[in-house]
Every structure is written in structure tokens, then in C-alpha cells.
C-alpha positions in Angstrom: 99.0 100.3 77.2 101.0 103.0 79.1 100.3 104.0 82.7 101.9 106.5 85.0 104.1 105.2 87.9 103.8 106.9 91.3 106.2 107.3 94.2 105.6 104.6 96.8 103.8 106.1 99.9 102.0 104.5 102.8 98.8 106.2 101.9 98.8 105.2 98.2 99.8 101.6 98.9 97.4 101.1 101.9 94.8 99.2 99.9 97.4 96.5 98.9 99.4 96.1 102.1 102.2 97.8 104.1 105.1 100.0 103.1 108.2 98.9 105.0 110.3 102.0 105.6 112.5 102.2 108.7 113.5 105.8 108.0 110.0 107.2 108.3 108.5 104.7 110.7 107.4 106.4 114.0 107.3 103.4 116.4 111.0 103.3 117.5 112.9 103.2 120.8 116.4 102.7 122.1 117.5 99.3 123.4 120.8 97.6 124.3 121.9 100.4 126.6 121.3 103.0 123.9 123.6 101.3 121.3 120.7 100.1 119.1 117.5 101.8 117.9 114.6 99.3 117.5 112.3 100.3 114.7 109.3 98.4 115.9 106.4 96.5 114.3 107.1 97.5 110.7 104.5 95.2 109.1 102.2 92.3 109.9 102.9 89.0 108.1 99.8 87.0 107.4 99.9 83.2 107.3 96.5 81.5 106.8 95.5 77.9 106.8 96.3 74.8 108.9 100.0 74.1 109.4 101.0 77.5 107.9 104.3 79.0 109.0 106.4 82.1 108.3 109.2 81.6 105.8 112.2 83.9 105.6 113.9 83.9 102.2 116.7 85.6 100.4 115.9 86.5 96.7 118.5 87.5 94.1 116.6 89.6 91.6 117.9 90.0 88.1 116.8 92.7 85.6 113.8 91.9 83.4 111.8 94.0 80.9 110.0 96.7 82.7 106.5 95.7 81.6 103.6 93.6 83.0 101.8 90.9 81.0 100.6 88.9 84.0 99.9 89.2 87.7 100.1 86.7 90.6 98.7 86.5 94.1 99.1 84.4 97.3 95.7 83.7 98.8 97.0 82.1 102.0 99.5 84.6 103.1 101.2 88.0 102.8 104.5 88.4 101.0 107.0 91.0 102.1 110.0 92.3 100.0 112.7 94.2 101.9 115.6 95.4 99.7 119.1 94.7 100.9 120.8 96.8 98.2 120.0 100.6 98.1 118.6 100.6 94.5 115.2 101.8 93.5 112.8 99.1 92.2 109.3 98.7 90.8 106.1 97.6 92.6 103.1 96.7 90.4 99.8 95.9 92.2 96.1 95.7 91.3 92.7 95.2 92.9 92.0 92.5 90.3 93.7 90.7 87.5 92.9 93.2 84.8 95.0 96.0 83.2 92.6 98.8 84.2 93.1 97.9 87.9 96.9 98.1 87.9 98.9 100.7 89.7 102.7 101.1 89.5 104.9 102.5 92.2 108.6 103.4 92.1 110.0 102.3 95.5 113.2 103.7 96.9 116.0 101.3 97.8 115.2 102.0 101.4 111.5 100.9 101.1 110.0 97.5 101.2 106.4 96.3 100.8 104.2 93.7 102.4 101.5 92.5 99.9 98.4 91.5 101.9 97.2 87.9 101.4 95.3 87.8 98.1 96.7 91.0 96.6 97.4 90.8 92.9 101.0 91.9 92.1 103.7 91.4 89.5 106.7 89.2 90.4 109.9 91.1 91.5 110.8 93.9 89.1 114.3 95.4 89.2 116.4 97.1 86.6 119.8 95.9 88.0 120.8 92.9 90.1 119.4 93.4 93.6 119.0 91.3 96.8 115.9 91.1 98.9 114.9 89.6 102.2 111.5 88.0 101.5 109.1 86.9 104.2 106.1 84.8 103.1 104.0 81.7 103.9 105.0 78.1 103.9 102.9 75.0 104.6 100.1 72.9 103.1 97.9 74.2 100.3 98.3 76.0 97.0 99.4 79.6 97.7 100.0 80.8 94.2 97.5 82.0 91.5 98.6 83.5 88.2 96.5 85.5 85.6 97.5 86.9 82.2 96.5 90.5 81.6 94.5 91.3 78.4 97.3 93.7 77.3 101.0 94.2 78.2 101.5 97.3 80.4 104.4 99.7 80.3 104.8 102.8 82.5 106.4 106.2 82.7 107.5 107.9 85.9 105.5 110.7 87.4 
């Protein structure tokens, strides 16, 4: 099944989480005697459950087929992907684990996302090697659910 990918915007992505985009973020101010601009409060990590903690990870993404046959979600915490390399990448999300609910976004290499706790999404999708800073939840409890889609999805750019 083919669907149309959209550019990643704060408004379009709002039902699934936060767009992390320092270039367009309005909450900023000067610190360190004017030698640094602080882009403040970019997103809100969620960590749920007893003993939960924030994890900071480095992911080394490798190209994979640009299609979606499954989705995953993390019910006990959000998961943020912040690209280190300036390459565009794909964000696949859904309101539920079915093909009709899937939306595909083309993110610029300067944009990250924070999937809210429980948001269905595809694992990292890049079309060239790319590094990401990933912030998610660690601690007790199972924080990964996976579901197969009834059909494999492919997309075209808008």
C-alpha cells in the first residue's frame, strides 16, 4: 500500500509528540556572557513507572528498505531522536498499529522528534548512515511492544 509522506512540522506531528528543531524554536536567550545562545526547553522526556530514569544513548543508524511492515511503541516513556549528521530521515507514526492509521514525515537533518509514551512508530529509518542522540527510558518493566501491520507500506514524497 502506498501513502504520501509529508514534511515534518510541529502542528502535523503534535498528536504523536514533539518536533525538536533548534532553528525555529522561539524560547531562546543568551548565556555565558553572550558567547552562547541557549535554545531552551526543546521537548519533555517522559519516564513512567517506579525506578524509571532517563537514558541518553548514541544510535548509529544504517540504511534499510524504506517501507514499514511493523510498528513499535514504548508504553513507559517517551523516546527522542536528535540527528547529529545533517541528513534528512524518515519518521513513521500512527495512532494505532494498523496501516490506515500510519503517517509518514520527511524530517530535515536539523529536526528531531520526541515520540510520546505509547506512540506507535517505526524503528529508525535512514537512507544513509546517520548518527543520532537518543533519549529514552531505562528501568524496571517492559517498555517495548511490537505489532505487525496487515500490509507493507511504502511512500512517496509530497
